[in-house]
mmCIF file of the C-alpha atoms, coordinates in Angstrom:
data_MODEL
# 
_entry.id   MODEL 
# 
loop_
_atom_site.group_PDB 
_atom_site.id 
_atom_site.type_symbol 
_atom_site.label_atom_id 
_atom_site.label_alt_id 
_atom_site.label_comp_id 
_atom_site.label_asym_id 
_atom_site.label_entity_id 
_atom_site.label_seq_id 
_atom_site.pdbx_PDB_ins_code 
_atom_site.Cartn_x 
_atom_site.Cartn_y 
_atom_site.Cartn_z 
_atom_site.occupancy 
_atom_site.B_iso_or_equiv 
_atom_site.pdbx_formal_charge 
_atom_site.auth_seq_id 
_atom_site.auth_comp_id 
_atom_site.auth_asym_id 
_atom_site.auth_atom_id 
_atom_site.pdbx_PDB_model_num 
ATOM 1   C CA . MET A 1 1   ? 16.631  7.728   -4.283  1.00 0.00 ? 1   MET A CA 1 
ATOM 2   C CA . VAL A 1 2   ? 14.593  8.424   -1.151  1.00 0.00 ? 2   VAL A CA 1 
ATOM 3   C CA . PRO A 1 3   ? 11.852  5.868   -0.446  1.00 0.00 ? 3   PRO A CA 1 
ATOM 4   C CA . PHE A 1 4   ? 8.344   6.927   -1.393  1.00 0.00 ? 4   PHE A CA 1 
ATOM 5   C CA . GLU A 1 5   ? 5.926   6.180   1.439   1.00 0.00 ? 5   GLU A CA 1 
ATOM 6   C CA . PHE A 1 6   ? 2.284   6.933   2.056   1.00 0.00 ? 6   PHE A CA 1 
ATOM 7   C CA . PHE A 1 7   ? -0.645  5.413   3.907   1.00 0.00 ? 7   PHE A CA 1 
ATOM 8   C CA . VAL A 1 8   ? -4.370  5.067   3.416   1.00 0.00 ? 8   VAL A CA 1 
ATOM 9   C CA . GLU A 1 9   ? -6.991  4.672   6.100   1.00 0.00 ? 9   GLU A CA 1 
ATOM 10  C CA . SER A 1 10  ? -8.999  1.892   4.549   1.00 0.00 ? 10  SER A CA 1 
ATOM 11  C CA . PRO A 1 11  ? -8.854  -1.892  4.466   1.00 0.00 ? 11  PRO A CA 1 
ATOM 12  C CA . PRO A 1 12  ? -7.448  -3.236  1.199   1.00 0.00 ? 12  PRO A CA 1 
ATOM 13  C CA . LEU A 1 13  ? -9.681  -4.655  -1.481  1.00 0.00 ? 13  LEU A CA 1 
ATOM 14  C CA . SER A 1 14  ? -8.864  -7.952  -3.145  1.00 0.00 ? 14  SER A CA 1 
ATOM 15  C CA . GLN A 1 15  ? -8.104  -8.236  -6.838  1.00 0.00 ? 15  GLN A CA 1 
ATOM 16  C CA . GLN A 1 16  ? -10.643 -11.087 -6.765  1.00 0.00 ? 16  GLN A CA 1 
ATOM 17  C CA . THR A 1 17  ? -13.563 -8.957  -5.617  1.00 0.00 ? 17  THR A CA 1 
ATOM 18  C CA . ARG A 1 18  ? -16.827 -9.670  -7.437  1.00 0.00 ? 18  ARG A CA 1 
ATOM 19  C CA . ASP A 1 19  ? -17.638 -5.964  -7.704  1.00 0.00 ? 19  ASP A CA 1 
ATOM 20  C CA . PRO A 1 20  ? -15.592 -4.316  -10.481 1.00 0.00 ? 20  PRO A CA 1 
ATOM 21  C CA . ARG A 1 21  ? -16.905 -0.878  -9.462  1.00 0.00 ? 21  ARG A CA 1 
ATOM 22  C CA . LYS A 1 22  ? -15.476 -1.242  -5.948  1.00 0.00 ? 22  LYS A CA 1 
ATOM 23  C CA . LEU A 1 23  ? -12.153 -2.442  -7.352  1.00 0.00 ? 23  LEU A CA 1 
ATOM 24  C CA . ARG A 1 24  ? -11.961 0.544   -9.700  1.00 0.00 ? 24  ARG A CA 1 
ATOM 25  C CA . GLU A 1 25  ? -12.820 2.930   -6.826  1.00 0.00 ? 25  GLU A CA 1 
ATOM 26  C CA . TRP A 1 26  ? -10.151 1.300   -4.617  1.00 0.00 ? 26  TRP A CA 1 
ATOM 27  C CA . LYS A 1 27  ? -7.491  1.775   -7.297  1.00 0.00 ? 27  LYS A CA 1 
ATOM 28  C CA . GLU A 1 28  ? -8.595  5.383   -7.853  1.00 0.00 ? 28  GLU A CA 1 
ATOM 29  C CA . TYR A 1 29  ? -8.383  6.044   -4.108  1.00 0.00 ? 29  TYR A CA 1 
ATOM 30  C CA . ILE A 1 30  ? -4.854  4.584   -3.887  1.00 0.00 ? 30  ILE A CA 1 
ATOM 31  C CA . ARG A 1 31  ? -3.741  6.607   -6.889  1.00 0.00 ? 31  ARG A CA 1 
ATOM 32  C CA . ALA A 1 32  ? -5.281  9.820   -5.524  1.00 0.00 ? 32  ALA A CA 1 
ATOM 33  C CA . GLU A 1 33  ? -3.526  9.396   -2.171  1.00 0.00 ? 33  GLU A CA 1 
ATOM 34  C CA . ALA A 1 34  ? -0.188  8.709   -3.883  1.00 0.00 ? 34  ALA A CA 1 
ATOM 35  C CA . THR A 1 35  ? -0.663  11.700  -6.191  1.00 0.00 ? 35  THR A CA 1 
ATOM 36  C CA . LYS A 1 36  ? -0.834  14.012  -3.168  1.00 0.00 ? 36  LYS A CA 1 
ATOM 37  C CA . LEU A 1 37  ? 2.822   13.209  -2.479  1.00 0.00 ? 37  LEU A CA 1 
ATOM 38  C CA . TRP A 1 38  ? 3.962   12.603  -6.072  1.00 0.00 ? 38  TRP A CA 1 
ATOM 39  C CA . PRO A 1 39  ? 2.035   15.358  -7.895  1.00 0.00 ? 39  PRO A CA 1 
ATOM 40  C CA . SER A 1 40  ? 4.210   16.243  -10.870 1.00 0.00 ? 40  SER A CA 1 
ATOM 41  C CA . GLN A 1 41  ? 7.227   13.970  -10.827 1.00 0.00 ? 41  GLN A CA 1 
ATOM 42  C CA . ALA A 1 42  ? 7.803   11.614  -13.719 1.00 0.00 ? 42  ALA A CA 1 
ATOM 43  C CA . PRO A 1 43  ? 7.492   7.885   -13.065 1.00 0.00 ? 43  PRO A CA 1 
ATOM 44  C CA . VAL A 1 44  ? 10.793  6.257   -12.181 1.00 0.00 ? 44  VAL A CA 1 
ATOM 45  C CA . GLU A 1 45  ? 12.285  3.617   -14.452 1.00 0.00 ? 45  GLU A CA 1 
ATOM 46  C CA . VAL A 1 46  ? 14.444  1.606   -12.062 1.00 0.00 ? 46  VAL A CA 1 
ATOM 47  C CA . PRO A 1 47  ? 13.972  -1.735  -10.260 1.00 0.00 ? 47  PRO A CA 1 
ATOM 48  C CA . LEU A 1 48  ? 11.800  -1.266  -7.170  1.00 0.00 ? 48  LEU A CA 1 
ATOM 49  C CA . LYS A 1 49  ? 10.778  -2.876  -3.908  1.00 0.00 ? 49  LYS A CA 1 
ATOM 50  C CA . LEU A 1 50  ? 7.128   -2.537  -2.890  1.00 0.00 ? 50  LEU A CA 1 
ATOM 51  C CA . THR A 1 51  ? 6.064   -3.095  0.713   1.00 0.00 ? 51  THR A CA 1 
ATOM 52  C CA . VAL A 1 52  ? 2.426   -3.153  1.815   1.00 0.00 ? 52  VAL A CA 1 
ATOM 53  C CA . VAL A 1 53  ? 1.504   -3.410  5.487   1.00 0.00 ? 53  VAL A CA 1 
ATOM 54  C CA . TYR A 1 54  ? -2.103  -4.021  6.468   1.00 0.00 ? 54  TYR A CA 1 
ATOM 55  C CA . TYR A 1 55  ? -2.941  -3.439  10.125  1.00 0.00 ? 55  TYR A CA 1 
ATOM 56  C CA . HIS A 1 56  ? -6.211  -4.982  11.222  1.00 0.00 ? 56  HIS A CA 1 
ATOM 57  C CA . GLU A 1 57  ? -8.112  -5.585  14.450  1.00 0.00 ? 57  GLU A CA 1 
ATOM 58  C CA . ARG A 1 58  ? -9.066  -9.232  13.959  1.00 0.00 ? 58  ARG A CA 1 
ATOM 59  C CA . GLN A 1 59  ? -7.137  -12.407 14.717  1.00 0.00 ? 59  GLN A CA 1 
ATOM 60  C CA . SER A 1 60  ? -6.761  -13.005 10.989  1.00 0.00 ? 60  SER A CA 1 
ATOM 61  C CA . VAL A 1 61  ? -8.012  -11.667 7.670   1.00 0.00 ? 61  VAL A CA 1 
ATOM 62  C CA . LEU A 1 62  ? -9.077  -13.627 4.623   1.00 0.00 ? 62  LEU A CA 1 
ATOM 63  C CA . ILE A 1 63  ? -7.434  -11.532 1.914   1.00 0.00 ? 63  ILE A CA 1 
ATOM 64  C CA . ASP A 1 64  ? -4.539  -13.297 0.163   1.00 0.00 ? 64  ASP A CA 1 
ATOM 65  C CA . HIS A 1 65  ? -1.213  -11.475 -0.043  1.00 0.00 ? 65  HIS A CA 1 
ATOM 66  C CA . ASP A 1 66  ? -1.071  -11.550 -3.851  1.00 0.00 ? 66  ASP A CA 1 
ATOM 67  C CA . ASN A 1 67  ? -4.685  -10.411 -4.218  1.00 0.00 ? 67  ASN A CA 1 
ATOM 68  C CA . MET A 1 68  ? -4.060  -7.567  -1.765  1.00 0.00 ? 68  MET A CA 1 
ATOM 69  C CA . ILE A 1 69  ? -0.979  -6.192  -3.511  1.00 0.00 ? 69  ILE A CA 1 
ATOM 70  C CA . LYS A 1 70  ? -2.055  -6.458  -7.174  1.00 0.00 ? 70  LYS A CA 1 
ATOM 71  C CA . PRO A 1 71  ? -4.628  -3.603  -7.197  1.00 0.00 ? 71  PRO A CA 1 
ATOM 72  C CA . ILE A 1 72  ? -2.120  -1.377  -5.392  1.00 0.00 ? 72  ILE A CA 1 
ATOM 73  C CA . GLN A 1 73  ? 0.583   -2.175  -7.948  1.00 0.00 ? 73  GLN A CA 1 
ATOM 74  C CA . ASP A 1 74  ? -1.843  -1.422  -10.769 1.00 0.00 ? 74  ASP A CA 1 
ATOM 75  C CA . ALA A 1 75  ? -2.910  1.874   -9.186  1.00 0.00 ? 75  ALA A CA 1 
ATOM 76  C CA . LEU A 1 76  ? 0.671   3.129   -8.899  1.00 0.00 ? 76  LEU A CA 1 
ATOM 77  C CA . ALA A 1 77  ? 1.750   2.072   -12.406 1.00 0.00 ? 77  ALA A CA 1 
ATOM 78  C CA . GLY A 1 78  ? 2.231   5.047   -14.705 1.00 0.00 ? 78  GLY A CA 1 
ATOM 79  C CA . LEU A 1 79  ? 2.362   7.402   -11.720 1.00 0.00 ? 79  LEU A CA 1 
ATOM 80  C CA . ILE A 1 80  ? 5.206   6.262   -9.444  1.00 0.00 ? 80  ILE A CA 1 
ATOM 81  C CA . TYR A 1 81  ? 6.799   3.798   -11.881 1.00 0.00 ? 81  TYR A CA 1 
ATOM 82  C CA . LYS A 1 82  ? 6.338   3.113   -15.585 1.00 0.00 ? 82  LYS A CA 1 
ATOM 83  C CA . ASN A 1 83  ? 5.230   -0.502  -15.259 1.00 0.00 ? 83  ASN A CA 1 
ATOM 84  C CA . ASP A 1 84  ? 4.747   -2.949  -12.396 1.00 0.00 ? 84  ASP A CA 1 
ATOM 85  C CA . ARG A 1 85  ? 7.311   -5.252  -14.055 1.00 0.00 ? 85  ARG A CA 1 
ATOM 86  C CA . GLN A 1 86  ? 9.880   -2.936  -12.433 1.00 0.00 ? 86  GLN A CA 1 
ATOM 87  C CA . ILE A 1 87  ? 8.935   -4.364  -9.034  1.00 0.00 ? 87  ILE A CA 1 
ATOM 88  C CA . THR A 1 88  ? 11.652  -6.897  -8.387  1.00 0.00 ? 88  THR A CA 1 
ATOM 89  C CA . ASP A 1 89  ? 10.875  -7.378  -4.706  1.00 0.00 ? 89  ASP A CA 1 
ATOM 90  C CA . ALA A 1 90  ? 7.448   -7.234  -3.060  1.00 0.00 ? 90  ALA A CA 1 
ATOM 91  C CA . GLN A 1 91  ? 6.597   -7.725  0.577   1.00 0.00 ? 91  GLN A CA 1 
ATOM 92  C CA . THR A 1 92  ? 3.183   -7.834  2.225   1.00 0.00 ? 92  THR A CA 1 
ATOM 93  C CA . ARG A 1 93  ? 2.360   -8.050  5.887   1.00 0.00 ? 93  ARG A CA 1 
ATOM 94  C CA . LYS A 1 94  ? -0.945  -8.490  7.653   1.00 0.00 ? 94  LYS A CA 1 
ATOM 95  C CA . THR A 1 95  ? -0.542  -7.504  11.286  1.00 0.00 ? 95  THR A CA 1 
ATOM 96  C CA . ASN A 1 96  ? -3.062  -7.467  14.114  1.00 0.00 ? 96  ASN A CA 1 
ATOM 97  C CA . ILE A 1 97  ? -2.855  -3.962  15.598  1.00 0.00 ? 97  ILE A CA 1 
ATOM 98  C CA . ASP A 1 98  ? -3.919  -5.095  19.078  1.00 0.00 ? 98  ASP A CA 1 
ATOM 99  C CA . GLY A 1 99  ? -1.006  -5.918  21.261  1.00 0.00 ? 99  GLY A CA 1 
ATOM 100 C CA . ARG A 1 100 ? 2.334   -4.586  22.296  1.00 0.00 ? 100 ARG A CA 1 
ATOM 101 C CA . PHE A 1 101 ? 4.924   -3.444  19.809  1.00 0.00 ? 101 PHE A CA 1 
ATOM 102 C CA . ARG A 1 102 ? 8.538   -2.469  20.096  1.00 0.00 ? 102 ARG A CA 1 
ATOM 103 C CA . LEU A 1 103 ? 9.177   0.007   17.315  1.00 0.00 ? 103 LEU A CA 1 
ATOM 104 C CA . ARG A 1 104 ? 12.570  1.251   16.242  1.00 0.00 ? 104 ARG A CA 1 
ATOM 105 C CA . HIS A 1 105 ? 13.883  3.340   13.394  1.00 0.00 ? 105 HIS A CA 1 
ATOM 106 C CA . LEU A 1 106 ? 10.478  4.270   11.991  1.00 0.00 ? 106 LEU A CA 1 
ATOM 107 C CA . SER A 1 107 ? 10.191  6.668   9.107   1.00 0.00 ? 107 SER A CA 1 
ATOM 108 C CA . PRO A 1 108 ? 7.994   9.698   9.878   1.00 0.00 ? 108 PRO A CA 1 
ATOM 109 C CA . VAL A 1 109 ? 5.316   8.434   7.475   1.00 0.00 ? 109 VAL A CA 1 
ATOM 110 C CA . TYR A 1 110 ? 5.280   4.963   8.999   1.00 0.00 ? 110 TYR A CA 1 
ATOM 111 C CA . ALA A 1 111 ? 5.102   6.413   12.536  1.00 0.00 ? 111 ALA A CA 1 
ATOM 112 C CA . ARG A 1 112 ? 2.222   8.723   11.565  1.00 0.00 ? 112 ARG A CA 1 
ATOM 113 C CA . ALA A 1 113 ? 0.325   5.809   9.985   1.00 0.00 ? 113 ALA A CA 1 
ATOM 114 C CA . PHE A 1 114 ? 0.861   3.605   13.034  1.00 0.00 ? 114 PHE A CA 1 
ATOM 115 C CA . VAL A 1 115 ? -0.303  6.285   15.463  1.00 0.00 ? 115 VAL A CA 1 
ATOM 116 C CA . ALA A 1 116 ? -3.245  7.281   13.234  1.00 0.00 ? 116 ALA A CA 1 
ATOM 117 C CA . ASP A 1 117 ? -4.589  3.736   13.500  1.00 0.00 ? 117 ASP A CA 1 
ATOM 118 C CA . ALA A 1 118 ? -4.384  3.404   9.727   1.00 0.00 ? 118 ALA A CA 1 
ATOM 119 C CA . ARG A 1 119 ? -5.580  0.129   8.294   1.00 0.00 ? 119 ARG A CA 1 
ATOM 120 C CA . SER A 1 120 ? -3.274  -0.038  5.325   1.00 0.00 ? 120 SER A CA 1 
ATOM 121 C CA . PHE A 1 121 ? 0.161   1.353   4.697   1.00 0.00 ? 121 PHE A CA 1 
ATOM 122 C CA . ILE A 1 122 ? 2.018   1.385   1.405   1.00 0.00 ? 122 ILE A CA 1 
# 
């Protein structure tokens, strides 16, 4: 199976946000962006690895890794995969975009996201 990759140009929203409307809108946005590349395929039913990379411009960000990934997992459930229990390996990274990088073996999607100054990449 070929990896499914996409990126969004928005900072992630925490599962712990106090505004349920914003959380719902964030999940809808993630799902809509994923749907553009996965429009009519059935959800897969195999074990999966999920990687989320959040590029930011500050020294650090306050969002916890688990609170950053949970809304994304929820948004993709039923679309990309049947249930988020299929995710057997999850990786999150929060990386300051300022600085020098040595990049090798980038997928086209990852390269486009990096060059586009995207703030979140899934």
